DRENLO-652382 format. One record per residue: residue number from 1; residue in one letter; x, y, z of N, C-alpha, C, O in turn. Coordinates in Angstrom, 2 decimals, always signed. Atoms other than C-alpha are relative to their C-alpha. Last residue first. Layout:
<nodes>
i_aa_nc1_nc2_nc3_cac1_cac2_cac3_cc1_cc2_cc3_oc1_oc2_oc3
NUM_A_X_Y_Z_X_Y_Z_X_Y_Z_X_Y_Z
...
</nodes>
This chain:
<nodes>
i_aa_nc1_nc2_nc3_cac1_cac2_cac3_cc1_cc2_cc3_oc1_oc2_oc3
161_X_+0.48_+0.53_-1.29_+7.31_-71.07_+12.67_-1.20_+0.78_+0.46_-1.75_+0.50_+1.52
160_X_-1.15_+0.56_-0.72_+9.12_-70.59_+9.31_-0.41_-0.61_+1.35_+0.10_-1.66_+1.73
159_X_+0.03_-0.56_-1.35_+5.98_-70.13_+7.21_+1.10_-0.69_+0.81_+1.13_-1.92_+0.91
158_X_+0.14_+0.92_-1.11_+6.08_-70.68_+3.48_+0.00_+0.74_+1.31_+0.07_+1.97_+1.35
157_X_-0.36_+1.34_+0.48_+6.73_-69.12_+0.10_-0.09_-1.04_+1.10_+0.22_-2.21_+0.87
156_X_-0.83_+0.79_-0.92_+4.93_-65.87_+0.81_+0.29_-1.38_-0.58_-0.51_-1.94_-1.32
155_X_+0.80_+0.79_-0.93_+3.65_-63.97_-2.24_+0.92_-0.77_+0.94_+2.06_-1.07_+0.57
154_X_-0.60_+1.19_-0.62_+5.25_-61.22_-4.29_-0.95_-0.66_+0.99_-1.78_+0.00_+1.62
153_X_-1.36_+0.12_-0.54_+3.36_-61.34_-6.52_+0.42_+1.33_+0.62_-0.05_+2.38_+0.18
152_X_-1.07_-0.79_+0.62_-0.39_-60.94_-6.98_+1.32_-0.23_+0.71_+1.37_-0.36_+1.93
151_X_-0.72_+0.87_+0.94_-2.84_-63.72_-6.01_+1.18_+0.71_-0.66_+1.90_+0.10_-1.45
150_X_-0.45_+1.20_-0.73_-4.22_-62.04_-2.89_+0.82_-0.93_-0.88_+1.60_-1.74_-0.38
149_X_-1.41_-0.16_-0.35_-4.31_-58.87_-5.00_+0.53_-1.17_+0.82_+1.75_-1.33_+0.94
148_X_-0.82_+0.71_+0.99_-7.60_-60.14_-6.44_+1.49_+0.14_+0.28_+2.29_-0.63_-0.26
147_X_-0.29_+1.34_-0.50_-9.24_-58.97_-3.20_+0.86_-0.82_-0.97_+1.56_-1.75_-0.55
146_X_-1.22_+0.46_+0.69_-9.00_-55.37_-4.42_+0.45_-1.38_+0.49_+1.64_-1.63_+0.65
145_X_-0.67_-1.02_+0.80_-11.70_-54.39_-1.88_+1.32_-0.56_-0.54_+2.18_-1.00_+0.22
144_X_+0.04_+0.39_+1.41_-13.45_-57.60_-0.70_+0.71_+1.01_-0.90_+0.92_+0.72_-2.08
143_X_-1.01_+1.05_+0.20_-12.42_-57.02_+2.92_+0.02_-0.51_-1.44_+0.97_-1.19_-1.84
142_X_+0.64_+1.26_+0.38_-14.42_-53.77_+2.83_+1.08_-1.03_-0.32_+1.98_-0.77_-1.12
141_X_+0.00_+0.22_+1.44_-12.26_-51.13_+4.47_-0.64_-1.35_-0.28_-0.34_-2.33_+0.39
140_X_+0.46_+1.32_+0.44_-12.71_-49.77_+7.99_-0.01_-0.04_-1.52_-0.43_+0.91_-2.17
139_X_+1.32_+0.02_+0.63_-10.67_-46.77_+9.15_-0.34_-1.45_-0.34_+0.51_-2.33_-0.26
138_X_+0.66_+1.30_+0.08_-7.66_-46.00_+11.32_-1.38_+0.16_-0.62_-2.13_+1.07_-0.29
137_X_+0.95_+0.28_-1.07_-5.90_-42.74_+10.55_-0.66_-1.35_-0.24_-0.77_-1.82_-1.37
136_X_+0.86_+1.17_+0.15_-2.85_-41.75_+8.57_-0.94_-0.12_+1.18_-0.64_+0.31_+2.29
135_X_+0.09_+0.98_-1.07_-0.92_-38.52_+8.11_-1.02_-1.09_-0.29_-1.72_-1.07_-1.30
134_X_+1.09_-0.34_-0.93_-1.41_-35.48_+5.87_-0.17_-0.98_+1.15_-0.99_-0.75_+2.03
133_X_+0.13_-1.44_-0.23_+1.82_-35.47_+3.81_-1.00_+0.34_+1.11_-0.74_+1.21_+1.93
132_X_-1.17_-0.40_-0.77_+2.58_-39.18_+4.08_-0.15_+1.47_+0.40_+0.18_+1.85_+1.52
131_X_-1.16_-0.30_+0.83_-0.94_-39.93_+2.94_+1.15_+0.39_+0.92_+0.95_+0.72_+2.09
130_X_-0.53_-1.35_-0.03_-4.05_-41.43_+4.46_+1.14_+0.18_-0.97_+1.30_-0.57_-1.93
129_X_+0.24_-0.72_+1.24_-5.84_-44.63_+5.33_+0.59_+1.39_+0.15_+0.43_+2.04_+1.18
128_X_-0.40_-1.40_-0.11_-4.80_-47.18_+7.94_-0.21_+0.64_-1.36_+0.15_+0.06_-2.39
127_X_-1.14_-0.46_+0.79_-6.71_-50.43_+7.92_+0.38_+1.42_+0.42_-0.32_+2.08_+1.18
126_X_-0.58_-1.17_-0.66_-9.16_-52.44_+10.03_+1.30_+0.37_-0.71_+2.26_-0.39_-0.69
125_X_+0.74_-1.21_+0.35_-11.06_-54.73_+7.61_+0.57_+1.26_+0.67_+0.32_+2.36_+0.18
124_X_+0.67_-0.56_-1.17_-8.57_-57.60_+7.69_-0.67_+1.31_-0.41_-0.22_+1.99_-1.33
123_X_-0.32_-1.35_-0.44_-7.73_-59.29_+4.40_-0.81_+0.40_+1.23_-1.98_+0.05_+1.37
122_X_+0.05_-1.05_+1.02_-7.92_-63.05_+4.02_+0.34_+1.35_+0.60_+1.02_+1.44_+1.63
121_X_+1.22_-0.81_-0.10_-8.82_-65.49_+6.81_-0.14_+1.03_-1.11_-1.25_+1.50_-1.37
120_X_+1.19_+0.86_+0.01_-6.33_-68.40_+6.56_-1.31_+0.78_-0.02_-2.38_+0.18_-0.19
119_X_-0.06_+1.10_+0.97_-3.19_-66.49_+5.53_-1.27_-0.82_-0.08_-1.65_-1.26_-1.17
118_X_-0.16_+1.18_-0.86_-4.12_-63.28_+7.34_-0.12_-1.23_-0.89_-1.10_-1.37_-1.63
117_X_+0.62_+1.22_+0.50_-3.57_-60.18_+5.18_+0.31_-1.14_+0.96_+1.45_-1.30_+1.38
116_X_-0.67_+1.26_-0.31_-2.82_-56.74_+6.59_-0.83_-1.16_-0.56_-2.06_-1.08_-0.66
115_X_+0.84_+1.08_-0.55_-3.75_-53.31_+5.28_+0.81_-1.26_+0.19_+1.90_-1.42_-0.36
114_X_-0.98_+0.97_-0.48_-2.20_-49.93_+4.52_-0.82_-1.08_+0.71_-1.52_-0.80_+1.67
113_X_+0.39_+0.85_-1.11_-4.56_-47.86_+2.39_+1.21_-0.85_+0.37_+1.98_-1.27_-0.50
112_X_-0.13_+1.46_+0.07_-3.31_-45.05_+0.21_-0.67_-0.65_+1.20_-1.00_+0.00_+2.20
111_X_+0.84_+0.68_-0.98_-3.73_-41.34_-0.60_+0.09_-1.51_-0.21_-0.03_-2.00_-1.34
110_X_+0.82_+1.10_+0.50_-0.82_-39.91_-2.61_-0.75_-0.68_+1.14_-0.13_-1.13_+2.11
109_X_+1.43_-0.35_-0.05_+0.38_-36.54_-1.23_-0.92_-1.11_-0.53_-2.13_-0.90_-0.61
108_X_+0.45_-0.39_-1.34_+3.94_-37.56_-0.28_-1.49_+0.29_+0.10_-2.06_+0.18_+1.18
107_X_-0.07_-1.45_-0.09_+4.62_-39.47_-3.50_-0.67_+0.42_+1.31_-1.59_-0.26_+1.78
106_X_+1.25_-0.70_-0.22_+5.14_-43.19_-2.96_+0.27_+1.51_+0.05_+1.22_+1.96_+0.68
105_X_+0.06_-1.02_+1.06_+7.76_-45.71_-3.98_-1.33_+0.75_+0.03_-2.30_+0.35_-0.62
104_X_+1.37_+0.00_+0.50_+8.29_-47.59_-0.69_-0.16_+1.16_-0.98_-0.01_+2.32_-0.59
103_X_+0.01_-0.43_+1.41_+12.04_-48.03_-0.30_-1.39_-0.04_-0.61_-1.56_-0.52_-1.74
102_X_-0.92_-1.05_+0.45_+11.71_-49.91_+2.97_-0.15_+0.28_-1.49_-0.67_-0.53_-2.26
101_X_-0.11_+0.17_+1.44_+9.02_-51.85_+4.82_+0.82_+1.17_-0.52_+0.61_+2.31_-0.11
100_X_-0.28_-1.10_+0.93_+9.30_-52.13_+8.55_-0.03_-0.48_-1.44_+0.28_-1.63_-1.75
99_X_-1.01_+0.36_+0.98_+7.68_-54.57_+10.95_+0.12_+1.13_-1.01_-0.86_+1.79_-1.36
98_X_-0.32_-0.97_+1.04_+5.72_-53.92_+14.11_+1.10_-0.54_-0.91_+2.05_-1.17_-0.45
97_X_-1.41_-0.03_+0.40_+3.99_-56.39_+16.41_+0.19_+1.02_-1.12_-0.75_+1.36_-1.83
96_X_-0.22_-0.20_+1.43_+0.73_-56.40_+18.38_+1.50_+0.02_-0.30_+2.32_+0.08_+0.62
95_X_+1.20_-0.68_+0.50_+0.99_-58.97_+19.69_-0.24_+1.29_+0.77_-0.19_+1.27_+2.00
94_X_-0.39_-1.39_+0.22_+4.29_-60.84_+20.02_-1.17_+0.75_-0.64_-1.21_+0.91_-1.86
93_X_-0.32_-0.60_-1.30_+3.72_-64.31_+21.49_+0.41_+1.47_-0.11_+0.95_+2.03_+0.85
92_X_+0.92_+0.44_-1.03_+1.92_-65.78_+18.46_+0.23_+0.75_+1.31_-0.72_+1.22_+1.94
91_X_-0.39_-0.82_-1.14_+3.87_-63.79_+15.88_-0.94_-0.28_+1.18_-1.57_+0.63_+1.72
90_X_+1.07_-0.46_-0.87_+3.77_-66.17_+12.94_+0.57_+0.78_+1.18_+1.76_+0.68_+1.50
89_X_+0.36_+0.89_-1.10_+6.55_-66.42_+10.39_-1.13_+0.61_+0.82_-1.47_+1.78_+0.66
88_X_-0.42_+1.37_+0.22_+7.85_-65.07_+7.09_-0.33_-0.97_+1.12_-0.04_-2.17_+1.03
87_X_-0.33_+0.40_-1.36_+6.01_-61.77_+6.91_+0.24_-1.50_-0.02_-0.64_-2.27_-0.40
86_X_+0.27_+1.39_-0.36_+6.06_-60.44_+3.34_+0.46_-0.25_+1.44_+1.55_+0.18_+1.84
85_X_-1.02_+0.50_-0.93_+5.98_-56.65_+3.02_-0.41_-1.40_+0.43_-1.38_-1.57_+1.16
84_X_+0.42_+1.09_-0.89_+3.98_-55.59_-0.04_+1.19_-0.45_+0.83_+2.28_-0.69_+0.30
83_X_-1.08_+0.64_-0.74_+4.23_-52.29_-1.93_-0.59_-1.13_+0.85_-1.70_-1.01_+1.36
82_X_-1.18_-0.84_+0.06_+2.23_-50.25_-4.42_+1.19_-0.70_+0.64_+2.31_-0.62_+0.16
81_X_-1.02_+0.34_-0.99_-0.58_-52.67_-5.21_+1.23_+0.88_-0.22_+1.79_+0.93_-1.31
80_X_-1.28_+0.40_+0.57_-3.32_-50.98_-7.22_+1.02_-0.23_+1.11_+1.16_+0.58_+2.02
79_X_-0.25_+1.42_-0.19_-6.79_-50.98_-5.65_+1.29_-0.50_-0.64_+1.46_-1.71_-0.80
78_X_+0.59_+0.72_+1.13_-8.07_-47.62_-6.92_+0.24_-1.51_+0.09_-0.29_-2.27_-0.71
77_X_+1.46_+0.00_-0.16_-7.45_-45.97_-3.53_-0.73_-0.68_-1.16_-1.93_-0.97_-1.05
76_X_+0.62_-1.30_+0.27_-3.78_-46.96_-3.67_-1.52_-0.13_+0.04_-2.05_-1.23_+0.13
75_X_+0.85_+0.06_+1.20_-2.58_-50.10_-1.91_-0.58_+1.39_-0.24_-1.02_+2.05_+0.70
74_X_+0.44_-1.36_+0.29_+0.24_-50.47_+0.64_-0.72_-0.06_-1.34_-0.17_-0.52_-2.34
73_X_-0.23_-0.62_+1.31_+0.68_-53.99_+1.94_-0.53_+1.42_-0.04_-1.38_+1.82_+0.75
72_X_+0.73_-1.26_+0.00_+0.97_-56.17_+5.00_+0.37_+0.70_-1.30_+1.44_+0.46_-1.87
71_X_-0.55_-1.21_+0.59_+1.89_-59.80_+4.75_-0.81_+1.21_+0.39_-1.96_+1.10_+0.82
70_X_-1.07_+0.37_+0.93_+1.51_-63.34_+6.15_+0.52_+1.17_-0.83_+1.55_+1.04_-1.50
69_X_-0.09_-1.11_+0.94_-0.42_-62.46_+9.30_+1.16_-0.30_-0.94_+2.32_-0.34_-0.51
68_X_-0.89_-1.10_-0.37_-0.89_-65.86_+10.91_-0.08_+1.11_-1.05_-0.55_+0.90_-2.17
67_X_+0.70_-1.29_+0.08_-3.10_-68.92_+10.99_+0.94_+1.10_+0.49_+1.30_+1.16_+1.66
66_X_+1.35_+0.25_+0.50_-1.94_-72.52_+10.40_-0.81_+1.29_-0.13_-1.73_+1.36_-0.94
65_X_+0.01_-0.02_+1.46_+1.68_-71.39_+10.73_-1.37_-0.29_-0.61_-1.61_+0.02_-1.77
64_X_-1.10_+0.80_+0.55_+1.13_-70.57_+14.38_-0.11_+0.06_-1.51_-0.81_+0.92_-2.05
63_X_+0.00_+1.22_-0.80_-1.92_-69.28_+16.27_+1.18_-0.90_-0.36_+1.37_-1.95_+0.25
62_X_-0.93_+1.07_+0.34_-1.79_-65.68_+15.09_-0.11_-1.18_+0.96_-0.17_-1.00_+2.18
61_X_+0.36_+1.16_-0.83_-4.90_-63.58_+15.63_+0.87_-1.21_-0.30_+0.36_-2.28_-0.61
60_X_+0.51_+1.16_+0.74_-3.32_-60.42_+14.22_-0.25_-1.17_+0.94_+0.41_-1.32_+1.96
59_X_+0.63_+0.87_-0.99_-2.61_-56.87_+15.37_-0.57_-1.17_-0.78_-1.34_-0.98_-1.72
58_X_+1.06_+0.94_+0.36_-0.17_-55.10_+13.08_-0.50_-0.73_+1.23_+0.29_-1.13_+2.10
57_X_+0.38_+0.81_-1.16_+2.08_-52.09_+13.57_-1.27_-0.78_-0.33_-2.29_-0.21_-0.74
56_X_+1.43_+0.33_-0.07_+3.72_-50.73_+10.42_-0.27_-0.93_+1.18_+0.39_-1.95_+1.35
55_X_+0.00_+0.91_-1.14_+7.07_-48.97_+10.37_-1.46_-0.25_+0.33_-2.14_+0.61_+0.89
54_X_+1.22_+0.08_-0.82_+6.92_-47.50_+6.86_+0.26_-1.00_+1.11_+0.54_-2.17_+0.84
53_X_+0.02_+1.18_-0.87_+10.21_-46.48_+5.24_-1.27_+0.10_+0.83_-1.50_+1.12_+1.49
52_X_+0.38_-0.06_-1.41_+9.86_-44.06_+2.35_+0.23_-1.33_+0.70_+0.28_-2.39_+0.07
51_X_-0.90_+0.93_-0.67_+11.76_-43.97_-0.95_-0.25_+0.03_+1.51_+0.68_+0.20_+2.30
50_X_-0.29_+1.15_+0.87_+9.49_-42.23_-3.46_+1.02_-0.98_+0.57_+1.49_-1.87_-0.13
49_X_+0.98_+0.33_+1.02_+9.51_-39.05_-1.33_+0.54_-1.07_-0.96_+1.69_-1.00_-1.41
48_X_+0.32_-1.08_+0.94_+12.02_-39.15_+1.48_-0.94_-0.52_-1.07_-1.13_-1.72_-1.23
47_X_-0.59_+0.05_+1.33_+12.59_-41.21_+4.57_-0.42_+1.17_-0.86_-0.87_+2.20_-0.36
46_X_-1.22_-0.79_+0.10_+10.46_-41.80_+7.63_+0.51_-0.11_-1.43_-0.03_-0.87_-2.24
45_X_-0.65_-0.11_+1.30_+6.96_-42.99_+8.31_+1.25_+0.85_+0.11_+1.27_+1.87_+0.80
44_X_-0.86_-1.17_-0.05_+5.13_-44.27_+11.36_+0.87_-0.02_-1.25_+1.23_-1.08_-1.76
43_X_-1.10_-0.10_+0.97_+2.17_-46.60_+11.05_+0.79_+1.28_+0.30_+0.21_+2.33_+0.55
42_X_-0.84_-1.18_-0.03_-0.49_-47.87_+13.41_+1.07_-0.02_-1.06_+1.45_-1.08_-1.56
41_X_+0.42_-0.92_-1.05_-3.29_-50.34_+14.03_+0.88_+1.23_+0.12_+0.59_+2.12_+0.92
40_X_-1.15_-0.89_-0.12_-3.13_-52.42_+10.87_-0.42_+1.08_+0.98_-1.35_+1.84_+0.72
39_X_-0.03_-1.27_+0.71_-5.76_-55.06_+11.42_+1.32_+0.71_+0.14_+2.18_+0.33_+0.95
38_X_-1.15_-0.23_+0.87_-6.88_-58.30_+12.94_-0.08_+1.37_-0.63_-1.15_+1.87_-0.95
37_X_-1.14_-0.35_-0.83_-9.19_-58.73_+15.93_+1.26_+0.25_-0.82_+2.32_+0.48_-0.25
36_X_+0.20_-1.30_-0.63_-12.37_-58.58_+13.83_+1.19_+0.43_+0.84_+1.35_+1.62_+1.10
35_X_-0.20_-1.01_+1.04_-11.11_-61.42_+11.60_-0.21_+1.40_+0.57_+0.40_+2.35_+0.08
34_X_-1.39_-0.04_+0.42_-10.65_-63.59_+14.66_+0.24_+1.06_-1.05_+1.22_+1.80_-0.98
33_X_-0.81_-0.61_-1.05_-14.04_-62.70_+16.12_+1.44_+0.13_-0.44_+2.06_+1.18_-0.24
32_X_+0.36_-1.42_-0.03_-15.81_-63.45_+12.82_+0.83_+0.73_+1.05_+1.35_+1.81_+0.79
31_X_-0.61_-0.61_+1.19_-13.97_-66.75_+12.48_-0.27_+1.49_-0.04_+0.60_+2.27_-0.40
30_X_-1.45_-0.04_-0.23_-14.90_-67.65_+16.08_+0.70_+0.65_-1.19_+1.59_+1.49_-0.99
29_X_-0.28_-1.06_-0.97_-18.56_-66.71_+15.53_+1.50_+0.15_+0.23_+2.00_+1.26_+0.33
28_X_+0.24_-1.26_+0.70_-18.67_-68.87_+12.38_+0.28_+1.18_+0.92_+0.90_+2.16_+0.49
27_X_-1.12_-0.21_+0.93_-17.08_-71.77_+14.23_-0.14_+1.32_-0.74_+0.84_+2.04_-0.93
26_X_-1.16_-0.35_-0.82_-19.62_-71.37_+17.07_+1.22_+0.24_-0.88_+1.99_+1.17_-0.63
25_X_+0.20_-1.38_-0.47_-22.50_-71.30_+14.58_+1.20_+0.45_+0.82_+1.65_+1.59_+0.68
24_X_-0.19_-0.88_+1.15_-21.17_-74.44_+12.88_-0.16_+1.46_+0.39_+0.60_+2.32_-0.07
23_X_-1.42_+0.00_+0.33_-20.82_-76.22_+16.23_+0.28_+0.94_-1.16_+1.24_+1.71_-1.12
22_X_-0.69_-0.78_-1.04_-24.33_-75.19_+17.30_+1.49_+0.08_-0.29_+2.09_+1.14_-0.12
21_X_+0.31_-1.41_+0.26_-25.72_-76.42_+13.97_+0.68_+0.89_+1.03_+1.18_+1.96_+0.68
20_X_-0.76_-0.41_+1.18_-23.88_-79.72_+14.45_-0.26_+1.47_-0.31_+0.67_+2.22_-0.62
19_X_-1.40_-0.12_-0.38_-25.21_-80.08_+18.00_+0.83_+0.49_-1.18_+1.70_+1.35_-1.02
18_X_-0.13_-1.18_-0.86_-28.75_-79.33_+16.83_+1.45_+0.21_+0.40_+1.95_+1.33_+0.34
17_X_+0.17_-1.19_+0.82_-28.50_-81.80_+13.98_+0.20_+1.26_+0.82_+0.88_+2.19_+0.38
16_X_-1.19_-0.13_+0.84_-27.11_-84.51_+16.23_-0.07_+1.26_-0.85_+0.92_+1.98_-0.98
15_X_-1.16_-0.35_-0.84_-29.78_-83.98_+18.84_+1.23_+0.23_-0.85_+1.95_+1.21_-0.66
14_X_+0.20_-1.36_-0.51_-32.62_-83.92_+16.31_+1.19_+0.45_+0.82_+1.67_+1.57_+0.67
13_X_-0.25_-0.93_+1.10_-31.30_-86.99_+14.53_-0.13_+1.45_+0.45_+0.66_+2.30_+0.06
12_X_-1.42_+0.08_+0.32_-31.11_-88.91_+17.84_+0.35_+0.97_-1.13_+1.34_+1.70_-1.02
11_X_-0.73_-0.74_-1.04_-34.59_-87.75_+18.90_+1.49_+0.03_-0.30_+2.12_+1.07_-0.13
10_X_+0.27_-1.43_+0.22_-36.05_-88.92_+15.60_+0.76_+0.85_+1.00_+1.35_+1.87_+0.65
9_X_-0.76_-0.37_+1.20_-34.36_-92.32_+16.02_-0.20_+1.48_-0.29_+0.77_+2.18_-0.60
8_X_-1.43_-0.01_-0.35_-35.68_-92.61_+19.57_+0.86_+0.42_-1.18_+1.80_+1.20_-1.02
7_X_-0.23_-1.13_-0.88_-39.21_-91.60_+18.52_+1.48_+0.11_+0.37_+2.05_+1.20_+0.35
6_X_+0.08_-1.19_+0.85_-39.19_-94.05_+15.61_+0.28_+1.25_+0.84_+0.99_+2.15_+0.39
5_X_-1.20_+0.01_+0.84_-38.01_-96.84_+17.94_+0.02_+1.26_-0.88_+1.06_+1.92_-0.99
4_X_-1.12_-0.32_-0.87_-40.71_-95.96_+20.50_+1.30_+0.07_-0.81_+2.10_+0.98_-0.61
3_X_-0.01_-1.45_-0.26_-43.42_-95.85_+17.80_+1.18_+0.41_+0.89_+1.71_+1.51_+0.72
2_X_-0.37_-0.75_+1.19_-42.32_-99.38_+16.68_-0.04_+1.50_+0.24_+0.91_+2.18_-0.15
1_X_-1.45_-0.02_+0.11_-42.43_-100.86_+20.18_+0.43_+0.86_-1.18_+1.39_+1.62_-1.07
</nodes>
């Protein structure tokens, strides 16, 4: 009887451990998929030097206030924040979506990144890189680049819906 009890207990721990590992792997895959589906996928620019308007198109894995694109920003190649557009709500049923940023203080030949931040995932790796003068193109940027900007003002104060 004792070997049977030990075998049953061992089997129970093995099953639970395997299920837990499968759940953790699935969560990791889901987080990877979600972060891979986020990014700045386009930008159009109007205005004049040091006062541009950027119409930025974002793809994000919004599910509601628990997970949504909470801002997009313009960052120079050294990691300095030039401009941030706060997004006040999720865009679950509007993907991709575009939002404008106005009065962006940028010289026409300054190279920058335009990237999006997801409140629960951090920065997306798909960004636009370029300048007003030469245009922008999609590229990958390490999500750790200038990560300290996550704490820089302005920051969202909440999510409307």
